[in-house]
C-alpha positions as a Markdown table, in Angstrom:
| # | Residue | x | y | z |
|---|---|---|---|---|
| 1 | Unk | 97.1 | 48.4 | 86.7 |
| 2 | Unk | 95.0 | 51.7 | 87.4 |
| 3 | Unk | 95.5 | 53.5 | 90.6 |
| 4 | Unk | 91.9 | 55.1 | 91.9 |
| 5 | Unk | 90.0 | 56.7 | 95.2 |
| 6 | Unk | 87.3 | 55.6 | 97.0 |
| 7 | Unk | 85.4 | 57.4 | 99.7 |
| 8 | Unk | 83.7 | 55.9 | 102.6 |
| 9 | Unk | 79.9 | 55.3 | 102.9 |
| 10 | Unk | 78.1 | 58.7 | 103.3 |
| 11 | Unk | 81.1 | 60.7 | 102.8 |
| 12 | Unk | 80.6 | 63.1 | 100.0 |
| 13 | Unk | 83.1 | 62.7 | 97.0 |
| 14 | Unk | 84.6 | 66.3 | 96.1 |
| 15 | Unk | 84.7 | 66.9 | 91.9 |
| 16 | Unk | 87.1 | 68.6 | 90.1 |
| 17 | Unk | 86.4 | 71.3 | 87.9 |
| 18 | Unk | 86.6 | 70.7 | 84.4 |
| 19 | Unk | 89.9 | 71.8 | 83.0 |
| 20 | Unk | 89.7 | 75.2 | 80.9 |
| 21 | Unk | 88.9 | 74.4 | 77.2 |
| 22 | Unk | 92.2 | 75.4 | 74.8 |
| 23 | Unk | 91.5 | 79.1 | 73.6 |
| 24 | Unk | 89.4 | 80.1 | 76.6 |
| 25 | Unk | 92.4 | 82.5 | 78.1 |
| 26 | Unk | 89.8 | 84.2 | 80.7 |
| 27 | Unk | 89.2 | 80.5 | 82.5 |
| 28 | Unk | 92.8 | 80.7 | 83.3 |
| 29 | Unk | 92.6 | 84.0 | 85.1 |
| 30 | Unk | 94.4 | 85.8 | 82.4 |
| 31 | Unk | 93.6 | 89.2 | 80.7 |
| 32 | Unk | 94.6 | 88.8 | 77.2 |
| 33 | Unk | 95.7 | 92.4 | 77.2 |
| 34 | Unk | 98.5 | 91.2 | 79.9 |
| 35 | Unk | 99.8 | 88.8 | 77.3 |
| 36 | Unk | 103.6 | 89.7 | 75.8 |
| 37 | Unk | 102.1 | 88.5 | 72.0 |
| 38 | Unk | 99.3 | 89.7 | 70.0 |
| 39 | Unk | 96.3 | 87.5 | 70.7 |
| 40 | Unk | 93.5 | 87.5 | 67.6 |
| 41 | Unk | 90.6 | 84.9 | 68.5 |
| 42 | Unk | 87.5 | 83.9 | 65.8 |
| 43 | Unk | 84.6 | 82.0 | 66.9 |
| 44 | Unk | 82.8 | 79.2 | 64.7 |
| 45 | Unk | 81.8 | 81.6 | 62.3 |
| 46 | Unk | 85.4 | 83.0 | 61.8 |
| 47 | Unk | 84.3 | 86.7 | 63.1 |
| 48 | Unk | 87.0 | 87.3 | 66.3 |
| 49 | Unk | 85.6 | 87.8 | 69.2 |
| 50 | Unk | 89.7 | 88.9 | 71.0 |
| 51 | Unk | 91.7 | 91.3 | 70.1 |
| 52 | Unk | 94.1 | 92.0 | 72.6 |
| 53 | Unk | 96.2 | 95.2 | 73.4 |
| 54 | Unk | 99.6 | 93.6 | 71.7 |
| 55 | Unk | 97.8 | 92.7 | 68.6 |
| 56 | Unk | 96.3 | 96.6 | 68.5 |
| 57 | Unk | 99.9 | 97.5 | 69.1 |
| 58 | Unk | 101.2 | 95.9 | 66.4 |
| 59 | Unk | 98.6 | 95.7 | 63.7 |
| 60 | Unk | 97.5 | 99.4 | 64.7 |
| 61 | Unk | 94.4 | 98.6 | 64.1 |
| 62 | Unk | 91.7 | 99.6 | 67.4 |
| 63 | Unk | 90.2 | 96.9 | 69.1 |
| 64 | Unk | 86.6 | 97.9 | 68.9 |
| 65 | Unk | 87.5 | 98.2 | 64.6 |
| 66 | Unk | 88.3 | 94.5 | 64.8 |
| 67 | Unk | 85.7 | 92.8 | 66.8 |
| 68 | Unk | 83.4 | 91.2 | 65.0 |
| 69 | Unk | 84.9 | 91.1 | 61.8 |
| 70 | Unk | 85.9 | 88.3 | 60.1 |
| 71 | Unk | 89.6 | 87.3 | 60.4 |
| 72 | Unk | 90.1 | 88.3 | 56.8 |
| 73 | Unk | 88.7 | 91.8 | 57.3 |
| 74 | Unk | 90.2 | 92.4 | 60.7 |
| 75 | Unk | 93.3 | 90.8 | 60.1 |
| 76 | Unk | 94.2 | 91.3 | 56.6 |
| 77 | Unk | 97.3 | 88.8 | 55.9 |
| 78 | Unk | 99.7 | 88.1 | 52.6 |
| 79 | Unk | 102.7 | 86.2 | 52.4 |
| 80 | Unk | 105.8 | 87.0 | 50.8 |
| 81 | Unk | 104.7 | 86.7 | 47.5 |
| 82 | Unk | 101.5 | 88.9 | 47.7 |
| 83 | Unk | 99.0 | 85.8 | 48.0 |
| 84 | Unk | 96.4 | 86.3 | 50.7 |
| 85 | Unk | 97.1 | 84.0 | 53.7 |
| 86 | Unk | 93.5 | 83.5 | 54.9 |
| 87 | Unk | 92.7 | 82.0 | 51.1 |
| 88 | Unk | 95.1 | 79.7 | 50.9 |
| 89 | Unk | 94.9 | 78.6 | 54.6 |
| 90 | Unk | 91.1 | 78.4 | 54.5 |
| 91 | Unk | 90.9 | 77.2 | 58.5 |
| 92 | Unk | 87.3 | 76.4 | 58.4 |
| 93 | Unk | 87.3 | 74.3 | 55.3 |
| 94 | Unk | 90.0 | 71.7 | 54.4 |
| 95 | Unk | 90.8 | 68.7 | 55.7 |
| 96 | Unk | 89.0 | 68.0 | 59.2 |
| 97 | Unk | 92.6 | 66.8 | 60.7 |
| 98 | Unk | 94.8 | 70.4 | 60.4 |
| 99 | Unk | 94.8 | 71.7 | 63.7 |
| 100 | Unk | 97.1 | 74.6 | 62.7 |
| 101 | Unk | 99.4 | 76.8 | 61.2 |
| 102 | Unk | 103.0 | 76.8 | 62.2 |
| 103 | Unk | 104.6 | 80.3 | 62.8 |
| 104 | Unk | 105.8 | 82.0 | 59.5 |
| 105 | Unk | 107.0 | 85.2 | 58.5 |
| 106 | Unk | 103.8 | 87.3 | 56.6 |
| 107 | Unk | 102.8 | 90.9 | 55.6 |
| 108 | Unk | 99.9 | 93.1 | 57.2 |
| 109 | Unk | 98.4 | 95.6 | 55.1 |
| 110 | Unk | 101.4 | 98.5 | 54.3 |
| 111 | Unk | 103.4 | 95.6 | 53.7 |
| 112 | Unk | 105.0 | 95.7 | 57.7 |
| 113 | Unk | 106.5 | 91.7 | 58.7 |
| 114 | Unk | 105.1 | 90.0 | 61.5 |
| 115 | Unk | 105.8 | 86.6 | 62.5 |
| 116 | Unk | 102.4 | 84.6 | 62.6 |
| 117 | Unk | 101.3 | 81.4 | 63.7 |
| 118 | Unk | 97.2 | 79.4 | 64.0 |
| 119 | Unk | 95.9 | 77.0 | 66.4 |
| 120 | Unk | 92.7 | 75.3 | 65.0 |
| 121 | Unk | 90.2 | 74.4 | 68.3 |
| 122 | Unk | 88.0 | 71.5 | 67.7 |
| 123 | Unk | 85.4 | 69.7 | 70.2 |
| 124 | Unk | 86.8 | 66.6 | 68.7 |
| 125 | Unk | 89.4 | 65.3 | 66.7 |
| 126 | Unk | 87.5 | 65.5 | 63.1 |
| 127 | Unk | 84.7 | 67.9 | 64.0 |
| 128 | Unk | 84.2 | 71.5 | 62.9 |
| 129 | Unk | 86.5 | 74.2 | 64.0 |
| 130 | Unk | 85.1 | 76.1 | 67.1 |
| 131 | Unk | 87.6 | 78.7 | 67.6 |
| 132 | Unk | 90.9 | 79.8 | 65.3 |
| 133 | Unk | 93.6 | 81.0 | 67.8 |
| 134 | Unk | 95.8 | 83.3 | 66.1 |
| 135 | Unk | 99.3 | 84.6 | 67.7 |
| 136 | Unk | 101.3 | 87.5 | 66.4 |
| 137 | Unk | 105.3 | 88.6 | 66.9 |
| 138 | Unk | 106.8 | 91.9 | 66.1 |
| 139 | Unk | 110.1 | 90.7 | 63.9 |
| 140 | Unk | 112.1 | 94.1 | 65.4 |
| 141 | Unk | 113.7 | 91.8 | 67.8 |
| 142 | Unk | 114.4 | 88.9 | 65.5 |
| 143 | Unk | 115.8 | 92.0 | 63.0 |
| 144 | Unk | 117.8 | 93.4 | 65.8 |
| 145 | Unk | 119.7 | 89.8 | 66.0 |
| 146 | Unk | 120.1 | 89.3 | 62.5 |
| 147 | Unk | 121.8 | 92.9 | 62.0 |
| 148 | Unk | 124.2 | 92.0 | 65.2 |
| 149 | Unk | 124.9 | 88.9 | 63.4 |
| 150 | Unk | 126.1 | 90.5 | 59.8 |
| 151 | Unk | 127.8 | 92.7 | 61.9 |
| 152 | Unk | 129.8 | 90.7 | 63.7 |
| 153 | Unk | 130.6 | 88.6 | 60.4 |
| 154 | Unk | 131.3 | 92.1 | 58.4 |
| 155 | Unk | 133.6 | 92.9 | 61.6 |
| 156 | Unk | 135.5 | 89.4 | 62.1 |
| 157 | Unk | 136.1 | 89.5 | 57.6 |
| 158 | Unk | 137.6 | 92.2 | 58.0 |
| 159 | Unk | 140.0 | 91.5 | 61.2 |
| 160 | Unk | 140.5 | 88.6 | 59.2 |
| 161 | Unk | 141.5 | 89.9 | 56.1 |
| 162 | Unk | 144.4 | 92.0 | 57.3 |
| 163 | Unk | 146.4 | 89.4 | 59.2 |
| 164 | Unk | 146.1 | 86.8 | 56.5 |
| 165 | Unk | 147.2 | 89.1 | 53.5 |
| 166 | Unk | 150.2 | 90.1 | 55.3 |
| 167 | Unk | 151.1 | 86.4 | 56.2 |
| 168 | Unk | 149.7 | 85.4 | 52.8 |
| 169 | Unk | 152.5 | 88.0 | 51.1 |
| 170 | Unk | 155.4 | 87.4 | 53.6 |
| 171 | Unk | 154.9 | 83.7 | 53.4 |
| 172 | Unk | 154.9 | 83.8 | 48.9 |
| 173 | Unk | 157.7 | 86.3 | 48.9 |
| 174 | Unk | 159.8 | 83.9 | 51.4 |
| 175 | Unk | 159.2 | 80.7 | 49.3 |
| 176 | Unk | 159.9 | 82.8 | 46.2 |
| 177 | Unk | 163.0 | 84.9 | 46.3 |
| 178 | Unk | 164.0 | 83.2 | 50.2 |
| 179 | Unk | 167.8 | 83.6 | 48.6 |
| 180 | Unk | 167.9 | 87.2 | 48.0 |
| 181 | Unk | 166.8 | 88.4 | 51.7 |
| 182 | Unk | 169.4 | 88.7 | 54.4 |
| 183 | Unk | 168.9 | 86.6 | 57.6 |
| 184 | Unk | 167.7 | 89.6 | 59.8 |
| 185 | Unk | 165.3 | 90.2 | 56.9 |
| 186 | Unk | 164.3 | 86.5 | 57.2 |
| 187 | Unk | 163.9 | 87.3 | 60.5 |
| 188 | Unk | 162.0 | 90.1 | 60.7 |
| 189 | Unk | 159.8 | 88.9 | 58.0 |
| 190 | Unk | 159.2 | 85.5 | 60.3 |
| 191 | Unk | 158.3 | 87.2 | 63.1 |
| 192 | Unk | 155.5 | 89.6 | 61.5 |
| 193 | Unk | 154.0 | 86.7 | 60.2 |
| 194 | Unk | 154.5 | 85.1 | 64.0 |
| 195 | Unk | 152.4 | 88.0 | 65.2 |
| 196 | Unk | 149.7 | 87.8 | 62.8 |
| 197 | Unk | 149.1 | 84.3 | 63.3 |
| 198 | Unk | 148.6 | 85.1 | 67.1 |
| 199 | Unk | 146.0 | 88.0 | 65.9 |
| 200 | Unk | 144.2 | 85.9 | 63.7 |
| 201 | Unk | 144.1 | 83.2 | 67.1 |
| 202 | Unk | 143.1 | 86.0 | 69.2 |
| 203 | Unk | 140.3 | 86.8 | 67.2 |
| 204 | Unk | 139.0 | 83.1 | 66.5 |
| 205 | Unk | 139.3 | 82.9 | 70.3 |
| 206 | Unk | 137.2 | 85.7 | 70.6 |
| 207 | Unk | 134.6 | 84.3 | 68.3 |
| 208 | Unk | 134.2 | 80.8 | 70.5 |
| 209 | Unk | 133.7 | 83.4 | 73.5 |
| 210 | Unk | 131.4 | 85.3 | 72.0 |
| 211 | Unk | 129.5 | 82.2 | 70.7 |
| 212 | Unk | 129.8 | 80.3 | 74.4 |
| 213 | Unk | 128.6 | 83.6 | 76.1 |
| 214 | Unk | 125.7 | 83.8 | 73.7 |
| 215 | Unk | 124.4 | 80.5 | 73.8 |
| 216 | Unk | 124.9 | 80.4 | 78.0 |
| 217 | Unk | 127.5 | 77.4 | 77.7 |
| 218 | Unk | 130.5 | 79.5 | 78.6 |
| 219 | Unk | 132.3 | 76.9 | 81.2 |
| 220 | Unk | 133.9 | 78.1 | 84.4 |
| 221 | Unk | 136.4 | 75.9 | 85.6 |
| 222 | Unk | 137.4 | 77.4 | 89.5 |
| 223 | Unk | 140.6 | 76.7 | 90.8 |
| 224 | Unk | 142.2 | 78.6 | 93.8 |
| 225 | Unk | 143.1 | 81.9 | 92.2 |
| 226 | Unk | 145.7 | 84.8 | 93.8 |
| 227 | Unk | 144.3 | 87.5 | 92.2 |
| 228 | Unk | 146.9 | 89.7 | 93.4 |
| 229 | Unk | 150.0 | 87.0 | 92.1 |
| 230 | Unk | 147.9 | 87.2 | 88.6 |
| 231 | Unk | 147.6 | 91.2 | 88.4 |
| 232 | Unk | 151.4 | 91.0 | 89.1 |
| 233 | Unk | 152.7 | 89.4 | 86.3 |
| 234 | Unk | 150.2 | 91.0 | 84.2 |
| 235 | Unk | 151.7 | 94.3 | 85.4 |
| 236 | Unk | 155.7 | 92.6 | 84.6 |
| 237 | Unk | 154.5 | 91.6 | 81.2 |
| 238 | Unk | 153.7 | 95.3 | 80.3 |
| 239 | Unk | 157.0 | 96.4 | 82.3 |
| 240 | Unk | 159.0 | 93.4 | 80.3 |
| 241 | Unk | 157.1 | 95.1 | 77.0 |
| 242 | Unk | 159.0 | 98.3 | 77.8 |
| 243 | Unk | 156.2 | 100.4 | 79.7 |
| 244 | Unk | 158.0 | 102.1 | 82.7 |
| 245 | Unk | 157.2 | 100.3 | 86.0 |
| 246 | Unk | 156.2 | 103.7 | 87.5 |
| 247 | Unk | 153.1 | 103.4 | 85.4 |
| 248 | Unk | 151.4 | 101.0 | 87.3 |
| 249 | Unk | 150.1 | 101.3 | 91.2 |
| 250 | Unk | 149.1 | 97.9 | 93.1 |
| 251 | Unk | 147.3 | 98.2 | 95.9 |
| 252 | Unk | 146.2 | 94.9 | 98.0 |
| 253 | Unk | 143.7 | 95.2 | 101.0 |
| 254 | Unk | 144.3 | 92.4 | 103.1 |
| 255 | Unk | 143.0 | 89.7 | 104.5 |
| 256 | Unk | 141.2 | 88.7 | 101.1 |
| 257 | Unk | 138.9 | 85.4 | 101.0 |
| 258 | Unk | 139.7 | 82.6 | 99.3 |
| 259 | Unk | 138.8 | 83.1 | 95.8 |
| 260 | Unk | 137.7 | 80.1 | 93.4 |
| 261 | Unk | 137.4 | 81.1 | 89.8 |
| 262 | Unk | 138.9 | 80.8 | 86.1 |
| 263 | Unk | 141.9 | 81.5 | 86.4 |
| 264 | Unk | 142.8 | 81.8 | 82.5 |
| 265 | Unk | 139.6 | 83.6 | 82.1 |
| 266 | Unk | 140.4 | 86.0 | 85.1 |
| 267 | Unk | 143.7 | 86.1 | 83.4 |
| 268 | Unk | 141.3 | 87.4 | 80.1 |
| 269 | Unk | 139.7 | 89.7 | 82.2 |
| 270 | Unk | 142.7 | 91.2 | 83.7 |
| 271 | Unk | 144.5 | 91.5 | 80.4 |
| 272 | Unk | 141.7 | 93.1 | 78.6 |
| 273 | Unk | 141.1 | 95.5 | 81.5 |
| 274 | Unk | 144.9 | 96.9 | 81.7 |
| 275 | Unk | 145.9 | 97.0 | 78.2 |
| 276 | Unk | 142.6 | 99.4 | 77.9 |
| 277 | Unk | 143.7 | 101.5 | 80.4 |
| 278 | Unk | 147.4 | 101.5 | 79.4 |
| 279 | Unk | 146.8 | 102.2 | 75.9 |
| 280 | Unk | 143.2 | 104.4 | 76.5 |
| 281 | Unk | 144.2 | 106.4 | 79.3 |
| 282 | Unk | 147.0 | 108.2 | 80.6 |
| 283 | Unk | 149.1 | 108.6 | 83.7 |
| 284 | Unk | 149.2 | 105.9 | 86.4 |
| 285 | Unk | 147.0 | 103.2 | 85.9 |
| 286 | Unk | 146.0 | 102.0 | 89.2 |
| 287 | Unk | 144.8 | 98.7 | 90.1 |
| 288 | Unk | 142.9 | 98.1 | 93.4 |
| 289 | Unk | 142.0 | 95.0 | 94.9 |
| 290 | Unk | 139.9 | 94.5 | 98.4 |
| 291 | Unk | 137.6 | 92.3 | 99.9 |
| 292 | Unk | 133.7 | 92.8 | 99.8 |
| 293 | Unk | 130.0 | 92.0 | 100.4 |
| 294 | Unk | 128.9 | 89.5 | 98.0 |
| 295 | Unk | 127.5 | 91.0 | 94.6 |
| 296 | Unk | 124.5 | 88.8 | 94.5 |
| 297 | Unk | 123.8 | 89.5 | 98.4 |
| 298 | Unk | 124.8 | 92.7 | 99.8 |
| 299 | Unk | 122.6 | 92.5 | 102.8 |
| 300 | Unk | 125.1 | 90.4 | 104.9 |
| 301 | Unk | 128.3 | 92.6 | 105.6 |
| 302 | Unk | 130.9 | 89.7 | 105.8 |
| 303 | Unk | 133.7 | 89.8 | 103.2 |
| 304 | Unk | 132.3 | 87.0 | 100.6 |
| 305 | Unk | 133.8 | 88.5 | 97.6 |
| 306 | Unk | 136.6 | 90.0 | 96.0 |
| 307 | Unk | 136.7 | 93.4 | 93.9 |
| 308 | Unk | 139.1 | 94.5 | 91.7 |
| 309 | Unk | 139.1 | 98.6 | 90.5 |
| 310 | Unk | 141.4 | 99.2 | 87.2 |
| 311 | Unk | 141.3 | 103.0 | 87.2 |
| 312 | Unk | 143.3 | 105.5 | 84.9 |
| 313 | Unk | 144.1 | 109.4 | 84.8 |
| 314 | Unk | 143.0 | 110.1 | 80.9 |
| 315 | Unk | 140.1 | 111.8 | 79.5 |
| 316 | Unk | 138.0 | 108.9 | 80.8 |
| 317 | Unk | 134.5 | 107.7 | 78.8 |
| 318 | Unk | 131.7 | 110.1 | 78.3 |
| 319 | Unk | 128.3 | 109.6 | 80.3 |
| 320 | Unk | 126.3 | 109.2 | 77.1 |
| 321 | Unk | 128.5 | 106.5 | 76.2 |
| 322 | Unk | 128.8 | 104.4 | 79.8 |
| 323 | Unk | 125.8 | 102.6 | 79.2 |
| 324 | Unk | 127.4 | 100.9 | 76.0 |
| 325 | Unk | 130.4 | 100.1 | 77.2 |
| 326 | Unk | 129.9 | 96.1 | 77.6 |
| 327 | Unk | 127.8 | 95.8 | 74.3 |
| 328 | Unk | 129.4 | 94.6 | 71.0 |
| 329 | Unk | 131.0 | 96.7 | 68.7 |
| 330 | Unk | 131.7 | 99.6 | 70.9 |
| 331 | Unk | 135.3 | 101.0 | 70.6 |
| 332 | Unk | 134.1 | 104.9 | 71.7 |
| 333 | Unk | 136.4 | 107.7 | 70.0 |
| 334 | Unk | 140.0 | 106.6 | 69.3 |
| 335 | Unk | 139.5 | 102.7 | 70.2 |
| 336 | Unk | 140.7 | 99.9 | 67.6 |
| 337 | Unk | 140.2 | 96.5 | 67.5 |
| 338 | Unk | 137.1 | 94.6 | 67.1 |
| 339 | Unk | 134.9 | 96.2 | 69.9 |
| 340 | Unk | 134.0 | 93.0 | 71.4 |
| 341 | Unk | 136.7 | 92.4 | 74.3 |
| 342 | Unk | 134.6 | 94.2 | 77.2 |
| 343 | Unk | 131.6 | 92.3 | 75.9 |
| 344 | Unk | 133.8 | 89.0 | 76.3 |
| 345 | Unk | 134.6 | 90.6 | 79.9 |
| 346 | Unk | 131.2 | 90.8 | 80.9 |
| 347 | Unk | 130.5 | 88.0 | 80.1 |
| 348 | Unk | 132.9 | 85.8 | 81.7 |
| 349 | Unk | 132.6 | 87.9 | 85.1 |
| 350 | Unk | 128.6 | 87.5 | 84.8 |
| 351 | Unk | 129.5 | 83.2 | 84.0 |
| 352 | Unk | 131.3 | 83.5 | 87.8 |
| 353 | Unk | 128.0 | 85.0 | 89.1 |
| 354 | Unk | 129.5 | 88.6 | 89.6 |
| 355 | Unk | 129.4 | 91.9 | 88.6 |
| 356 | Unk | 131.3 | 94.7 | 86.5 |
| 357 | Unk | 130.8 | 98.5 | 86.5 |
| 358 | Unk | 132.3 | 101.6 | 84.6 |
| 359 | Unk | 132.5 | 104.7 | 86.1 |
| 360 | Unk | 134.7 | 108.1 | 86.3 |
| 361 | Unk | 137.9 | 107.3 | 88.6 |
| 362 | Unk | 138.9 | 110.0 | 91.5 |
| 363 | Unk | 141.5 | 110.9 | 88.9 |
| 364 | Unk | 139.3 | 111.7 | 86.0 |
| 365 | Unk | 139.7 | 108.5 | 83.8 |
| 366 | Unk | 138.0 | 105.5 | 83.3 |
| 367 | Unk | 137.2 | 103.5 | 86.2 |
| 368 | Unk | 136.4 | 99.5 | 86.0 |
| 369 | Unk | 135.4 | 97.4 | 88.8 |
| 370 | Unk | 134.5 | 93.6 | 88.9 |
| 371 | Unk | 133.6 | 92.1 | 91.9 |
| 372 | Unk | 133.5 | 88.1 | 92.2 |
| 373 | Unk | 132.2 | 85.9 | 95.0 |
| 374 | Unk | 134.3 | 83.5 | 96.7 |
| 375 | Unk | 132.1 | 80.2 | 96.0 |
| 376 | Unk | 133.9 | 77.1 | 95.8 |
| 377 | Unk | 133.5 | 74.5 | 93.1 |
| 378 | Unk | 130.4 | 72.3 | 93.8 |
| 379 | Unk | 132.4 | 69.4 | 95.0 |
| 380 | Unk | 133.7 | 70.7 | 97.8 |
| 381 | Unk | 130.4 | 72.5 | 99.1 |
C-alpha cells in the first residue's frame, strides 16, 4: 500500500526541490574549503574542477595550479609498489558497474603517504562517469596512534619481563633444590614470587583499563560511597606499611552531598594519587574533601558534587610538564613505573562525569584535584 497526499480543487501543490546530486557540495550550502579532508573533483573529461584548501595543504599544490589539469597531472599518485594509481584504476574506462575505490595508502610525488578514496558519479548505474570525487586524508594521526600502540607494547613487554624472570628463577630454583633451603629462605623466595605475581596482575589490570578507556567501554557501577572513609582506609594501609601516621592530614568539610560512584574505581583513583604523593612528594600529604558545584554545570551554586584534593610539600611538577601529566607514559623526573597510572585515573574520573586537574600546592608540591558529580544510578532517578 502506498501513502500519498492530495490537494483540494484549485489548491496549488508545492513541488519539492530536487535533491542535490552527489558530488555537488556547493548545492548543500557547504564551502569545500570548510571540509576537514582534502576534496578533489574531476569532470567527465577528467579535468579537475575542485581542489579545496585541505587538498592544497596535504599535497602542497596550489589550487590554481591544479584546476583544469588532468587528475593524473594534478594528483600524481602511486601505490606502495611504485605503480601509477590512475593508470591502474582507470576511473573513466573499464567496468561500467564500478562505483569507486576503497580507502588505501598511496604515495604523493616525493614519497609522502596519504589515505585516498574515490567515488565515481554516474547519471545512471551503467552510464559514463560524470564526476570523480577523491578524498585525501593525512596519515599523521594514524601514525601517532600506531606509535602509541607500539610504545604501549614495548612498555608492557619490558614491565612483564622483570617479574616473570624473577618468578621463573625462584620457582625453578625451589623445584630443583628444595631440600637445600631453610624454611626462612623458602618463605623469602615465595614471598618474592607472590609480590611479582601481584605486579603482573596489576599491569594486566592497567592494560584492560586502558583498552576500555580508549574504546569508551569503561563501565561505572554506581553505589553509595563514603569518600571520607575510603580515604581513611588508604591512609591506614600506608601507616600499616610502615609510614608515619603524621605524614597524612585528612580534612573533611561537612555536610557532603551523597556520592554515588563505583567504589572499586574510586579506590583505584585514591590509591594512585596517594601513592604518587607519598613516593614522589615530601612533607605532609594533605587530603581535602569538600562539597562543590557540579563540574559540568558551574552556574548553579548548590553543592552537586564532591571534590577531593591531594597535595604534598615536595618539589612539585614543572610548569612545562603539567599539560602532559595525564598522557600515556608520562613519568617525569625520578618517576618509575609504567607511566600509565594518571592516564587511567583521568579516564576513570571522566567516566564518572567528573574532572581532574593538576597544579601547584600552597606548600610548593603537586596538587591533584578531582571532582565527581553526585548523580545517582538511572534506576533511582
